[in-house]
MMTF fields as JSON, N, C-alpha, C and O atoms, coordinates in Angstrom:
{
  "mmtfVersion": "1.0.0",
  "mmtfProducer": "UNKNOWN",
  "numBonds": 359,
  "numAtoms": 360,
  "numGroups": 90,
  "numChains": 1,
  "numModels": 1,
  "chainsPerModel": [1],
  "groupsPerChain": [90],
  "chainIdList": ["A"],
  "bondAtomList": [4, 2, 8, 6, 12, 10, 16, 14, 20, 18, 24, 22, 28, 26, 32, 30, 36, 34, 40, 38, 44, 42, 48, 46, 52, 50, 56, 54, 60, 58, 64, 62, 68, 66, 72, 70, 76, 74, 80, 78, 84, 82, 88, 86, 92, 90, 96, 94, 100, 98, 104, 102, 108, 106, 112, 110, 116, 114, 120, 118, 124, 122, 128, 126, 132, 130, 136, 134, 140, 138, 144, 142, 148, 146, 152, 150, 156, 154, 160, 158, 164, 162, 168, 166, 172, 170, 176, 174, 180, 178, 184, 182, 188, 186, 192, 190, 196, 194, 200, 198, 204, 202, 208, 206, 212, 210, 216, 214, 220, 218, 224, 222, 228, 226, 232, 230, 236, 234, 240, 238, 244, 242, 248, 246, 252, 250, 256, 254, 260, 258, 264, 262, 268, 266, 272, 270, 276, 274, 280, 278, 284, 282, 288, 286, 292, 290, 296, 294, 300, 298, 304, 302, 308, 306, 312, 310, 316, 314, 320, 318, 324, 322, 328, 326, 332, 330, 336, 334, 340, 338, 344, 342, 348, 346, 352, 350, 356, 354],
  "bondOrderList": [1, 1, 1, 1, 1, 1, 1, 1, 1, 1, 1, 1, 1, 1, 1, 1, 1, 1, 1, 1, 1, 1, 1, 1, 1, 1, 1, 1, 1, 1, 1, 1, 1, 1, 1, 1, 1, 1, 1, 1, 1, 1, 1, 1, 1, 1, 1, 1, 1, 1, 1, 1, 1, 1, 1, 1, 1, 1, 1, 1, 1, 1, 1, 1, 1, 1, 1, 1, 1, 1, 1, 1, 1, 1, 1, 1, 1, 1, 1, 1, 1, 1, 1, 1, 1, 1, 1, 1, 1],
  "groupList": [{"groupName": "PRO", "atomNameList": ["N", "CA", "C", "O"], "elementList": ["N", "C", "C", "O"], "formalChargeList": [0, 0, 0, 0], "bondAtomList": [1, 0, 2, 1, 3, 2], "bondOrderList": [1, 1, 2], "singleLetterCode": "P", "chemCompType": "L-PEPTIDE LINKING"}, {"groupName": "GLY", "atomNameList": ["N", "CA", "C", "O"], "elementList": ["N", "C", "C", "O"], "formalChargeList": [0, 0, 0, 0], "bondAtomList": [1, 0, 2, 1, 3, 2], "bondOrderList": [1, 1, 2], "singleLetterCode": "G", "chemCompType": "PEPTIDE LINKING"}, {"groupName": "ARG", "atomNameList": ["N", "CA", "C", "O"], "elementList": ["N", "C", "C", "O"], "formalChargeList": [0, 0, 0, 0], "bondAtomList": [1, 0, 2, 1, 3, 2], "bondOrderList": [1, 1, 2], "singleLetterCode": "R", "chemCompType": "L-PEPTIDE LINKING"}, {"groupName": "VAL", "atomNameList": ["N", "CA", "C", "O"], "elementList": ["N", "C", "C", "O"], "formalChargeList": [0, 0, 0, 0], "bondAtomList": [1, 0, 2, 1, 3, 2], "bondOrderList": [1, 1, 2], "singleLetterCode": "V", "chemCompType": "L-PEPTIDE LINKING"}, {"groupName": "ALA", "atomNameList": ["N", "CA", "C", "O"], "elementList": ["N", "C", "C", "O"], "formalChargeList": [0, 0, 0, 0], "bondAtomList": [1, 0, 2, 1, 3, 2], "bondOrderList": [1, 1, 2], "singleLetterCode": "A", "chemCompType": "L-PEPTIDE LINKING"}, {"groupName": "THR", "atomNameList": ["N", "CA", "C", "O"], "elementList": ["N", "C", "C", "O"], "formalChargeList": [0, 0, 0, 0], "bondAtomList": [1, 0, 2, 1, 3, 2], "bondOrderList": [1, 1, 2], "singleLetterCode": "T", "chemCompType": "L-PEPTIDE LINKING"}, {"groupName": "ASP", "atomNameList": ["N", "CA", "C", "O"], "elementList": ["N", "C", "C", "O"], "formalChargeList": [0, 0, 0, 0], "bondAtomList": [1, 0, 2, 1, 3, 2], "bondOrderList": [1, 1, 2], "singleLetterCode": "D", "chemCompType": "L-PEPTIDE LINKING"}, {"groupName": "LEU", "atomNameList": ["N", "CA", "C", "O"], "elementList": ["N", "C", "C", "O"], "formalChargeList": [0, 0, 0, 0], "bondAtomList": [1, 0, 2, 1, 3, 2], "bondOrderList": [1, 1, 2], "singleLetterCode": "L", "chemCompType": "L-PEPTIDE LINKING"}, {"groupName": "ILE", "atomNameList": ["N", "CA", "C", "O"], "elementList": ["N", "C", "C", "O"], "formalChargeList": [0, 0, 0, 0], "bondAtomList": [1, 0, 2, 1, 3, 2], "bondOrderList": [1, 1, 2], "singleLetterCode": "I", "chemCompType": "L-PEPTIDE LINKING"}, {"groupName": "ASN", "atomNameList": ["N", "CA", "C", "O"], "elementList": ["N", "C", "C", "O"], "formalChargeList": [0, 0, 0, 0], "bondAtomList": [1, 0, 2, 1, 3, 2], "bondOrderList": [1, 1, 2], "singleLetterCode": "N", "chemCompType": "L-PEPTIDE LINKING"}, {"groupName": "GLU", "atomNameList": ["N", "CA", "C", "O"], "elementList": ["N", "C", "C", "O"], "formalChargeList": [0, 0, 0, 0], "bondAtomList": [1, 0, 2, 1, 3, 2], "bondOrderList": [1, 1, 2], "singleLetterCode": "E", "chemCompType": "L-PEPTIDE LINKING"}, {"groupName": "SER", "atomNameList": ["N", "CA", "C", "O"], "elementList": ["N", "C", "C", "O"], "formalChargeList": [0, 0, 0, 0], "bondAtomList": [1, 0, 2, 1, 3, 2], "bondOrderList": [1, 1, 2], "singleLetterCode": "S", "chemCompType": "L-PEPTIDE LINKING"}, {"groupName": "PHE", "atomNameList": ["N", "CA", "C", "O"], "elementList": ["N", "C", "C", "O"], "formalChargeList": [0, 0, 0, 0], "bondAtomList": [1, 0, 2, 1, 3, 2], "bondOrderList": [1, 1, 2], "singleLetterCode": "F", "chemCompType": "L-PEPTIDE LINKING"}, {"groupName": "TRP", "atomNameList": ["N", "CA", "C", "O"], "elementList": ["N", "C", "C", "O"], "formalChargeList": [0, 0, 0, 0], "bondAtomList": [1, 0, 2, 1, 3, 2], "bondOrderList": [1, 1, 2], "singleLetterCode": "W", "chemCompType": "L-PEPTIDE LINKING"}, {"groupName": "LYS", "atomNameList": ["N", "CA", "C", "O"], "elementList": ["N", "C", "C", "O"], "formalChargeList": [0, 0, 0, 0], "bondAtomList": [1, 0, 2, 1, 3, 2], "bondOrderList": [1, 1, 2], "singleLetterCode": "K", "chemCompType": "L-PEPTIDE LINKING"}, {"groupName": "GLN", "atomNameList": ["N", "CA", "C", "O"], "elementList": ["N", "C", "C", "O"], "formalChargeList": [0, 0, 0, 0], "bondAtomList": [1, 0, 2, 1, 3, 2], "bondOrderList": [1, 1, 2], "singleLetterCode": "Q", "chemCompType": "L-PEPTIDE LINKING"}, {"groupName": "HIS", "atomNameList": ["N", "CA", "C", "O"], "elementList": ["N", "C", "C", "O"], "formalChargeList": [0, 0, 0, 0], "bondAtomList": [1, 0, 2, 1, 3, 2], "bondOrderList": [1, 1, 2], "singleLetterCode": "H", "chemCompType": "L-PEPTIDE LINKING"}],
  "groupTypeList": [0, 1, 1, 2, 3, 4, 3, 5, 3, 2, 2, 6, 1, 2, 5, 7, 7, 8, 2, 3, 4, 6, 9, 1, 0, 1, 7, 0, 2, 10, 11, 1, 4, 6, 3, 12, 2, 2, 1, 13, 11, 6, 14, 1, 10, 1, 2, 1, 7, 1, 7, 4, 7, 3, 2, 15, 3, 4, 16, 2, 16, 1, 1, 5, 4, 10, 4, 4, 2, 1, 0, 10, 1, 1, 4, 3, 12, 5, 3, 5, 7, 0, 7, 1, 3, 4, 4, 10, 2, 11],
  "groupIdList": [1, 2, 3, 4, 5, 6, 7, 8, 9, 10, 11, 12, 13, 14, 15, 16, 17, 18, 19, 20, 21, 22, 23, 24, 25, 26, 27, 28, 29, 30, 31, 32, 33, 34, 35, 36, 37, 38, 39, 40, 41, 42, 43, 44, 45, 46, 47, 48, 49, 50, 51, 52, 53, 54, 55, 56, 57, 58, 59, 60, 61, 62, 63, 64, 65, 66, 67, 68, 69, 70, 71, 72, 73, 74, 75, 76, 77, 78, 79, 80, 81, 82, 83, 84, 85, 86, 87, 88, 89, 90],
  "secStructList": [7, 7, 7, 7, 3, 3, 3, 3, 3, 3, 3, 3, 6, 6, 3, 3, 3, 3, 3, 3, 3, 3, 7, 1, 1, 7, 7, 7, 6, 6, 6, 4, 4, 4, 4, 4, 1, 6, 6, 7, 7, 1, 1, 7, 6, 6, 7, 7, 7, 2, 2, 2, 2, 2, 2, 2, 2, 2, 2, 2, 6, 6, 7, 3, 3, 3, 3, 3, 3, 7, 6, 6, 1, 1, 3, 3, 3, 3, 3, 3, 3, 3, 7, 7, 2, 2, 2, 2, 6, 7],
  "xCoordList": [-17.049, -17.957, -17.536, -17.233, -17.526, -17.164, -15.673, -15.243, -14.871, -13.426, -12.934, -13.415, -11.968, -11.4, -9.887, -9.307, -9.268, -7.819, -7.556, -8.089, -6.746, -6.382, -4.887, -4.08, -4.523, -3.123, -2.807, -3.488, -1.774, -1.356, 0.106, 0.944, 0.402, 1.784, 2.047, 1.288, 3.137, 3.475, 4.974, 5.701, 5.398, 6.803, 6.992, 6.224, 8.013, 8.349, 9.829, 10.701, 10.094, 11.481, 12.132, 11.706, 13.16, 13.893, 13.488, 14.254, 12.289, 11.812, 10.42, 9.567, 10.205, 8.889, 8.269, 8.88, 7.048, 6.332, 5.155, 4.321, 5.097, 3.987, 3.322, 3.97, 2.024, 1.294, 0.085, -0.697, -0.061, -1.212, -1.888, -1.271, -3.154, -3.905, -5.208, -5.822, -5.622, -6.896, -7.723, -7.255, -8.942, -9.818, -10.105, -11.149, -9.174, -9.327, -9.066, -9.113, -8.791, -8.593, -7.294, -7.111, -6.398, -5.145, -4.093, -4.275, -2.998, -1.872, -1.911, -2.257, -1.555, -1.437, -0.389, 0.671, -0.663, 0.251, 1.647, 2.636, 1.736, 3.036, 3.818, 4.958, 3.241, 3.9, 5.065, 6.072, 4.969, 6.057, 6.672, 5.964, 7.998, 8.721, 8.623, 9.047, 8.071, 7.944, 7.125, 7.311, 6.217, 5.384, 6.22, 5.753, 7.449, 8.336, 9.262, 10.044, 9.17, 9.991, 9.421, 8.217, 10.29, 9.881, 9.179, 9.724, 7.969, 7.198, 6.196, 5.356, 6.258, 5.3, 3.934, 3.814, 2.918, 1.549, 0.588, 0.863, -0.526, -1.583, -2.703, -3.802, -2.408, -3.407, -3.064, -3.696, -2.089, -1.787, -0.508, 0.184, -0.213, 1.01, 1.026, -0.019, 2.238, 2.392, 2.218, 2.008, 2.303, 2.133, 3.28, 4.23, 3.19, 4.163, 5.402, 6.478, 5.27, 6.413, 6.323, 7.354, 5.128, 4.927, 5.583, 6.313, 5.341, 5.912, 7.416, 8.123, 7.916, 9.365, 10.009, 11.071, 9.374, 9.896, 9.798, 10.699, 8.731, 8.581, 9.736, 10.364, 10.014, 11.095, 12.452, 13.291, 12.672, 13.936, 14.165, 15.264, 13.151, 13.273, 13.497, 14.343, 12.745, 12.92, 14.349, 14.975, 14.863, 16.224, 17.27, 18.248, 17.08, 18.042, 18.113, 19.116, 17.061, 17.037, 17.262, 17.007, 17.739, 18.062, 16.867, 16.939, 15.766, 14.548, 14.203, 15.02, 12.978, 12.489, 11.09, 10.401, 10.687, 9.317, 8.91, 9.627, 7.76, 7.289, 5.834, 5.084, 5.446, 4.055, 3.591, 4.363, 2.314, 1.752, 0.261, -0.354, -0.298, -1.752, -2.33, -1.776, -3.431, -4.089, -4.714, -5.071, -4.857, -5.422, -6.865, -7.318, -7.575, -8.962, -9.125, -10.204, -8.065, -8.08, -7.428, -7.023, -7.329, -6.696, -5.185, -4.619, -4.553, -3.091, -2.655, -3.375, -1.466, -0.88, 0.549, 1.351, 0.852, 2.196, 2.755, 2.095, 3.973, 4.601, 5.959, 6.791, 6.169, 7.443, 8.011, 7.307, 9.279, 9.96, 11.088, 11.797, 11.25, 12.318, 12.965, 12.27, 14.294, 14.956, 14.798, 14.854, 14.602, 14.496, 15.871, 16.635, 16.178, 17.483, 17.478, 16.485, 18.575, 18.761, 17.725, 17.2, 17.412, 16.443, 15.073, 14.373, 14.684, 13.373, 13.324, 12.262, 14.455, 14.485, 14.241, 13.769, 14.549, 14.362, 12.921, 12.537, 12.104, 10.737, 9.799, 8.612],
  "yCoordList": [-22.368, -21.352, -19.964, -19.751, -19.037, -17.663, -17.425, -16.332, -18.445, -18.273, -17.427, -17.554, -16.562, -15.704, -15.723, -15.778, -15.676, -15.537, -14.422, -14.44, -13.467, -12.357, -12.431, -12.496, -12.42, -12.444, -11.116, -10.708, -10.448, -9.168, -9.276, -9.76, -8.825, -8.798, -7.383, -6.844, -6.785, -5.44, -5.237, -5.916, -4.287, -3.914, -2.694, -1.735, -2.729, -1.606, -1.305, -1.86, -0.425, -0.144, -1.367, -1.845, -1.871, -3.033, -4.313, -5.276, -4.327, -5.476, -5.877, -5.025, -7.169, -7.713, -8.144, -8.898, -7.67, -8.022, -8.919, -8.561, -10.075, -11.005, -11.173, -11.556, -10.885, -10.939, -11.849, -11.692, -12.797, -13.699, -13.549, -13.79, -13.152, -12.942, -13.727, -13.847, -14.257, -14.966, -14.479, -13.684, -14.957, -14.555, -15.749, -15.805, -16.691, -17.88, -17.577, -16.422, -18.622, -18.453, -17.744, -17.351, -17.578, -16.882, -17.815, -19.031, -17.229, -17.986, -17.935, -16.907, -19.046, -18.99, -17.95, -17.884, -17.157, -16.084, -16.601, -15.922, -17.783, -18.307, -18.937, -19.356, -19.018, -19.722, -18.938, -19.544, -17.634, -16.809, -17.373, -17.759, -17.418, -17.929, -19.448, -20.016, -20.113, -21.572, -22.052, -23.178, -21.213, -21.657, -21.994, -22.705, -21.493, -21.773, -22.968, -23.356, -23.542, -24.697, -25.943, -26.195, -26.71, -27.951, -28.847, -29.143, -29.273, -30.16, -29.443, -30.098, -28.102, -27.381, -27.412, -27.15, -27.726, -27.696, -27.69, -28.275, -27.032, -27.123, -28.038, -28.065, -28.777, -29.645, -31.13, -31.949, -31.493, -32.896, -33.342, -32.551, -34.608, -35.202, -35.218, -35.154, -35.304, -35.445, -34.162, -34.186, -33.053, -31.753, -30.848, -31.29, -29.595, -28.627, -28.488, -28.177, -28.714, -28.589, -27.342, -26.77, -26.912, -25.825, -24.513, -23.935, -24.029, -22.745, -22.831, -21.851, -23.982, -24.166, -24.024, -23.415, -24.58, -24.469, -23.039, -22.575, -22.343, -20.948, -20.116, -19.357, -20.257, -19.471, -19.865, -18.999, -21.147, -21.609, -21.018, -20.549, -21.035, -20.481, -18.971, -18.436, -18.286, -16.834, -16.504, -15.617, -17.2, -16.933, -17.237, -16.502, -18.302, -18.643, -17.577, -17.468, -16.8, -15.732, -14.361, -13.337, -14.34, -13.075, -12.352, -11.153, -13.063, -12.44, -12.887, -13.479, -12.591, -12.929, -13.532, -13.385, -14.205, -14.696, -14.449, -14.82, -13.822, -13.485, -13.868, -13.909, -14.147, -14.478, -13.576, -13.235, -13.19, -12.34, -12.604, -13.176, -12.187, -12.23, -11.031, -9.934, -11.238, -10.143, -9.174, -9.576, -7.907, -6.915, -7.223, -6.804, -7.952, -8.313, -9.825, -10.351, -10.518, -11.976, -12.547, -11.813, -13.841, -14.486, -14.405, -13.939, -14.865, -14.871, -14.058, -13.956, -13.479, -12.71, -13.212, -13.205, -13.642, -14.091, -13.13, -12.822, -12.663, -11.722, -12.269, -12.623, -12.334, -12.761, -11.575, -10.95, -11.262, -10.226, -10.862, -11.732, -10.426, -10.923, -9.741, -8.885, -9.689, -8.596, -8.804, -9.928, -7.705, -7.769, -7.567, -6.709, -8.355, -8.268, -7.296, -6.609, -7.234, -6.323, -6.572, -5.616, -7.835, -8.144, -7.574, -7.078, -7.641, -7.121, -5.603, -5.036, -4.937, -3.473, -2.959, -1.834, -3.745, -3.32, -3.488, -2.918, -4.263, -4.49, -3.374, -3.435],
  "zCoordList": [-3.216, -3.746, -3.272, -2.098, -4.211, -3.878, -3.778, -3.412, -4.101, -4.039, -5.2, -6.326, -4.913, -5.956, -5.866, -4.782, -7.026, -7.128, -8.131, -9.241, -7.744, -8.628, -8.903, -7.975, -10.176, -10.578, -11.248, -12.189, -10.759, -11.299, -11.718, -10.958, -12.919, -13.408, -13.903, -14.709, -13.407, -13.875, -13.817, -13.091, -14.602, -14.641, -13.768, -13.849, -12.935, -12.082, -12.315, -11.647, -13.266, -13.63, -14.242, -15.293, -13.59, -14.099, -13.378, -13.344, -12.803, -12.048, -12.524, -12.773, -12.646, -12.946, -11.634, -10.877, -11.351, -10.129, -10.489, -11.32, -9.864, -10.058, -8.699, -7.724, -8.641, -7.378, -7.544, -8.482, -6.63, -6.626, -5.276, -4.238, -5.286, -4.045, -4.107, -5.167, -2.966, -2.919, -1.743, -0.928, -1.66, -0.558, 0.362, 1.012, 0.408, 1.247, 2.712, 3.134, 3.487, 4.93, 5.297, 6.449, 4.342, 4.628, 5.182, 5.227, 5.598, 6.14, 7.66, 8.243, 8.302, 9.76, 10.151, 9.529, 11.147, 11.56, 11.876, 11.6, 12.445, 12.854, 11.708, 11.912, 10.501, 9.398, 8.811, 8.445, 8.707, 8.184, 6.922, 5.992, 6.893, 5.726, 5.608, 4.601, 6.623, 6.57, 5.382, 4.92, 4.877, 3.755, 2.528, 1.639, 2.468, 1.343, 1.61, 0.743, 2.804, 3.148, 2.477, 2.533, 1.848, 1.181, 2.195, 3.258, 1.857, 2.727, 3.616, 4.233, 3.704, 4.546, 3.885, 2.689, 4.648, 4.143, 5.314, 6.362, 5.13, 6.124, 5.605, 6.158, 4.542, 3.916, 4.023, 3.356, 4.837, 5.042, 4.356, 3.715, 4.501, 3.966, 2.442, 1.794, 1.879, 0.434, -0.338, -1.551, 0.342, -0.306, 0.104, 0.75, -0.269, 0.213, -0.647, -0.135, -1.944, -2.83, -3.704, -4.057, -4.057, -5.01, -4.627, -5.432, -3.417, -3.013, -2.824, -3.059, -2.404, -2.297, -3.675, -3.806, -4.69, -6.058, -6.577, -7.276, -6.249, -6.67, -6.12, -6.858, -4.837, -4.236, -4.823, -5.072, -5.043, -5.614, -7.003, -7.3, -7.85, -9.201, -9.132, -9.848, -8.275, -8.142, -7.721, -8.302, -6.729, -6.244, -7.307, -7.437, -8.064, -9.115, -10.2, -10.905, -10.332, -11.33, -10.704, -11.337, -9.468, -8.809, -8.234, -7.964, -8.041, -7.534, -6.128, -5.424, -5.737, -4.411, -4.504, -5.513, -3.443, -3.294, -1.85, -0.92, -1.671, -0.33, -0.184, -1.159, 1.049, 1.364, 2.494, 3.392, 2.44, 3.488, 3.601, 2.702, 4.701, 4.856, 4.125, 4.187, 3.438, 2.747, 3.735, 4.843, 3.362, 4.273, 4.679, 5.743, 3.831, 4.133, 4.215, 3.942, 4.587, 4.643, 3.409, 2.508, 3.373, 2.238, 2.321, 3.31, 1.274, 1.198, -0.004, -0.998, 0.098, -1.002, -1.195, -0.261, -2.401, -2.748, -3.79, -4.782, -3.556, -4.474, -4.902, -4.067, -6.205, -6.773, -7.536, -8.328, -7.302, -8.068, -8.85, -8.344, -10.086, -10.947, -11.647, -12.195, -11.631, -12.354, -13.868, -14.367, -14.571, -16.023, -16.625, -16.182, -17.626, -18.277, -19.431, -19.669, -20.143, -21.265, -22.347, -22.917, -22.65, -23.704, -23.369, -24.252, -22.093, -21.689, -21.782, -22.038, -21.578, -21.626, -23.041, -23.207, -24.052, -25.437, -25.894, -26.915, -25.161, -25.617, -25.253, -25.577]
}
């Protein structure tokens, strides 16, 4: 109850920025880049694949994936992807 997720997508020059933020408990301070490691989860066994796949896809397309604690709690995930020639014409 009261959970919120905000998804923002915008173009910044030749880069597409995708930001997903929530108002949940946030990321453990010590987790850092580990949240993108295959199998990492704070919710138990059999999980921890989604963020690893997000980072893998971003990197394969020349982009990045980052995780941070939100300024008022929660987690913030940011994916950047370079825009190609086709996107520049739109």
